[in-house]
Backbone as JSON, one array per atom type, in Angstrom:
{
  "sequence": "IFLLLARCCQIHDHCYAQSRQHPACRFLVDNPYTKTYSYSCSGGSITCTDDKDECAAFICNCDRAAAICFARAPYNEEYRKLDTNKHCK",
  "N": [[-237.69, 142.2, 75.59], [-238.56, 139.91, 74.24], [-237.75, 137.83, 75.97], [-239.39, 138.28, 78.17], [-241.93, 137.81, 77.07], [-241.58, 135.14, 76.35], [-241.33, 134.03, 78.86], [-243.93, 134.43, 79.81], [-245.3, 132.64, 78.16], [-244.1, 130.27, 79.02], [-244.99, 130.11, 81.68], [-247.74, 129.84, 81.22], [-247.81, 127.41, 79.75], [-246.82, 125.66, 81.7], [-248.84, 125.84, 83.62], [-250.99, 124.74, 82.19], [-249.97, 122.17, 81.93], [-250.07, 121.39, 84.59], [-252.81, 121.25, 84.85], [-253.45, 118.85, 83.71], [-252.93, 117.09, 85.7], [-254.72, 117.74, 87.59], [-257.34, 116.78, 89.73], [-260.02, 117.32, 89.06], [-260.02, 117.66, 86.38], [-260.62, 115.99, 83.53], [-259.76, 115.22, 80.52], [-260.98, 114.63, 77.26], [-259.2, 114.0, 75.19], [-256.84, 114.38, 76.53], [-256.3, 117.17, 76.52], [-256.08, 120.32, 77.46], [-256.43, 122.61, 76.0], [-258.8, 122.64, 74.62], [-260.83, 122.99, 76.39], [-263.7, 124.66, 77.41], [-264.77, 127.72, 79.0], [-266.25, 130.13, 81.25], [-266.1, 133.68, 81.56], [-265.64, 137.08, 82.68], [-265.09, 140.52, 81.88], [-264.12, 143.54, 83.3], [-263.42, 146.88, 83.82], [-260.74, 146.5, 83.12], [-260.09, 144.19, 84.42], [-260.03, 140.65, 84.57], [-262.31, 138.13, 85.26], [-262.81, 134.88, 86.25], [-265.61, 132.86, 85.86], [-266.69, 130.34, 86.33], [-268.14, 128.75, 88.61], [-269.11, 126.23, 89.25], [-267.71, 124.35, 87.83], [-264.83, 123.06, 88.4], [-262.52, 122.41, 86.95], [-262.78, 123.96, 84.61], [-262.6, 126.49, 85.75], [-259.97, 126.38, 86.67], [-258.48, 126.18, 84.24], [-259.32, 128.58, 83.06], [-258.14, 130.39, 84.84], [-255.46, 129.88, 84.3], [-255.26, 130.95, 81.71], [-256.0, 133.55, 82.31], [-253.88, 134.4, 83.96], [-251.83, 134.31, 82.06], [-252.74, 136.26, 80.24], [-252.58, 138.57, 81.82], [-249.84, 138.64, 82.23], [-248.89, 138.94, 79.56], [-250.01, 141.44, 79.04], [-248.45, 143.1, 80.57], [-246.11, 143.25, 79.2], [-244.05, 145.26, 77.14], [-245.12, 146.86, 74.11], [-243.89, 146.43, 70.88], [-243.7, 148.52, 68.33], [-242.56, 148.13, 65.81], [-243.14, 145.56, 65.08], [-245.72, 145.53, 64.23], [-246.82, 145.12, 61.62], [-245.83, 142.61, 60.97], [-244.59, 140.12, 58.85], [-246.12, 137.27, 58.93], [-246.04, 134.94, 57.46], [-243.42, 134.78, 56.74], [-241.99, 134.9, 59.18], [-243.19, 133.22, 61.08], [-243.08, 130.11, 61.39]],
  "CA": [[-239.11, 141.97, 75.39], [-238.79, 138.52, 73.87], [-237.63, 136.97, 77.15], [-240.58, 138.47, 78.98], [-243.02, 137.09, 76.42], [-241.28, 133.71, 76.46], [-241.66, 133.67, 80.25], [-245.4, 134.34, 79.88], [-245.66, 131.38, 77.51], [-243.64, 129.19, 79.89], [-245.92, 130.05, 82.81], [-249.0, 129.31, 80.7], [-247.62, 125.99, 79.43], [-246.69, 124.94, 82.97], [-250.17, 125.8, 84.22], [-251.77, 123.75, 81.44], [-249.44, 120.85, 82.3], [-250.63, 121.1, 85.91], [-254.23, 120.91, 84.71], [-253.55, 117.43, 83.37], [-252.83, 116.36, 86.96], [-255.79, 118.22, 88.47], [-258.35, 115.73, 89.86], [-261.3, 117.69, 88.44], [-259.85, 117.77, 84.93], [-260.53, 114.75, 82.77], [-259.9, 115.65, 79.14], [-261.29, 113.56, 76.32], [-257.96, 113.64, 74.5], [-255.75, 114.94, 77.34], [-256.0, 118.44, 75.9], [-256.75, 121.44, 78.12], [-256.65, 123.71, 75.05], [-260.16, 122.59, 74.08], [-261.79, 123.19, 77.49], [-264.36, 125.97, 77.39], [-265.05, 128.28, 80.31], [-266.91, 131.44, 81.25], [-265.35, 134.75, 82.22], [-266.13, 138.44, 82.43], [-264.07, 141.57, 81.93], [-264.66, 144.82, 83.74], [-262.4, 147.79, 84.33], [-259.41, 145.95, 82.89], [-259.89, 142.97, 85.2], [-260.65, 139.43, 84.08], [-262.82, 137.29, 86.34], [-263.28, 133.56, 85.83], [-266.94, 132.77, 86.47], [-267.19, 128.96, 86.39], [-268.16, 128.34, 90.01], [-269.5, 124.82, 89.42], [-266.8, 123.5, 87.08], [-263.51, 123.34, 88.97], [-261.51, 122.33, 85.89], [-262.95, 125.14, 83.76], [-262.06, 127.61, 86.52], [-258.51, 126.22, 86.69], [-258.0, 126.54, 82.91], [-259.56, 130.01, 82.91], [-257.13, 131.12, 85.61], [-254.21, 129.77, 83.55], [-255.33, 131.93, 80.63], [-256.04, 134.86, 82.95], [-252.51, 134.73, 84.37], [-251.07, 134.59, 80.84], [-253.2, 137.54, 79.7], [-252.01, 139.61, 82.68], [-248.4, 138.66, 81.93], [-248.72, 139.55, 78.23], [-250.39, 142.85, 79.12], [-247.35, 143.82, 81.21], [-244.98, 143.33, 78.27], [-244.14, 146.43, 76.26], [-245.47, 146.59, 72.71], [-242.89, 146.91, 69.95], [-244.42, 149.0, 67.15], [-241.96, 147.64, 64.57], [-243.72, 144.25, 64.75], [-247.15, 145.72, 63.95], [-247.19, 144.49, 60.34], [-244.88, 141.53, 60.78], [-244.97, 139.12, 57.85], [-246.19, 136.0, 59.66], [-245.63, 133.85, 56.56], [-241.95, 134.74, 56.74], [-241.4, 134.79, 60.52], [-243.9, 132.29, 61.98], [-243.15, 128.79, 60.73]],
  "C": [[-239.38, 140.5, 75.12], [-238.73, 137.6, 75.09], [-238.84, 137.08, 78.06], [-241.76, 137.71, 78.39], [-242.82, 135.58, 76.49], [-241.61, 133.22, 77.86], [-243.17, 133.54, 80.43], [-245.87, 133.01, 79.29], [-245.27, 130.19, 78.39], [-244.58, 129.02, 81.08], [-247.24, 129.43, 82.38], [-248.89, 127.82, 80.41], [-247.52, 125.15, 80.7], [-248.05, 124.8, 83.65], [-251.04, 124.76, 83.52], [-251.28, 122.33, 81.75], [-249.97, 120.44, 83.66], [-252.1, 120.69, 85.81], [-254.42, 119.44, 84.38], [-253.47, 116.54, 84.62], [-253.96, 116.72, 87.92], [-256.9, 117.17, 88.53], [-259.68, 116.05, 89.18], [-261.22, 117.72, 86.91], [-259.65, 116.4, 84.29], [-260.81, 115.11, 81.32], [-260.12, 114.45, 78.23], [-260.03, 113.08, 75.61], [-256.75, 114.25, 75.21], [-255.32, 116.31, 76.79], [-256.75, 119.59, 76.57], [-257.06, 122.6, 77.18], [-258.06, 123.73, 74.48], [-261.23, 122.79, 75.15], [-262.38, 124.59, 77.39], [-264.66, 126.42, 78.82], [-265.73, 129.63, 80.15], [-266.06, 132.44, 82.03], [-266.03, 136.08, 81.93], [-264.95, 139.4, 82.53], [-264.74, 142.86, 82.36], [-263.52, 145.67, 84.3], [-260.99, 147.26, 84.17], [-259.11, 144.71, 83.69], [-260.66, 141.81, 84.59], [-261.08, 138.61, 85.28], [-263.32, 135.98, 85.75], [-264.56, 133.27, 86.59], [-267.51, 131.36, 86.51], [-267.12, 128.45, 87.83], [-268.41, 126.84, 90.19], [-268.59, 123.86, 88.68], [-265.37, 123.85, 87.48], [-262.41, 123.32, 87.91], [-261.58, 123.56, 85.0], [-262.37, 126.37, 84.46], [-260.54, 127.57, 86.54], [-257.92, 126.67, 85.35], [-258.17, 128.04, 82.67], [-258.48, 130.81, 83.64], [-255.74, 130.99, 85.0], [-254.17, 130.84, 82.47], [-255.34, 133.36, 81.18], [-254.63, 135.31, 83.34], [-251.65, 135.06, 83.15], [-251.45, 135.95, 80.27], [-252.61, 138.71, 80.5], [-250.52, 139.76, 82.39], [-248.14, 139.33, 80.58], [-249.02, 141.05, 78.27], [-249.28, 143.7, 79.75], [-246.17, 144.03, 80.27], [-245.13, 144.57, 77.39], [-244.44, 146.0, 74.83], [-244.42, 147.21, 71.81], [-243.58, 147.25, 68.63], [-243.85, 148.45, 65.84], [-242.51, 146.26, 64.16], [-245.19, 144.34, 64.34], [-247.6, 145.01, 62.67], [-246.21, 143.38, 59.99], [-245.42, 140.51, 59.78], [-244.95, 137.75, 58.53], [-245.83, 134.81, 58.77], [-244.12, 133.68, 56.55], [-241.38, 134.38, 58.11], [-242.05, 133.76, 61.43], [-244.09, 130.95, 61.28], [-243.13, 127.69, 61.75]]
}
């Protein structure tokens, strides 16, 4: 499970790195994590709806791909109440 989730993160990070090279993306502080975008969800599908902002659409699709990847990963019930103070440093 961990390797699958790590792969999802790797894909997402690579996509965000590509956004820094995208001609339509000019970030104030070179940070795609602060770019806002519009999307909709219907029937379990995510649709990026920024037709006029090419960069926003690119970032949205990075997050969309990550969400789809994470959704495919099995959920481990034993981590439901994981102590994040202990395990997430």
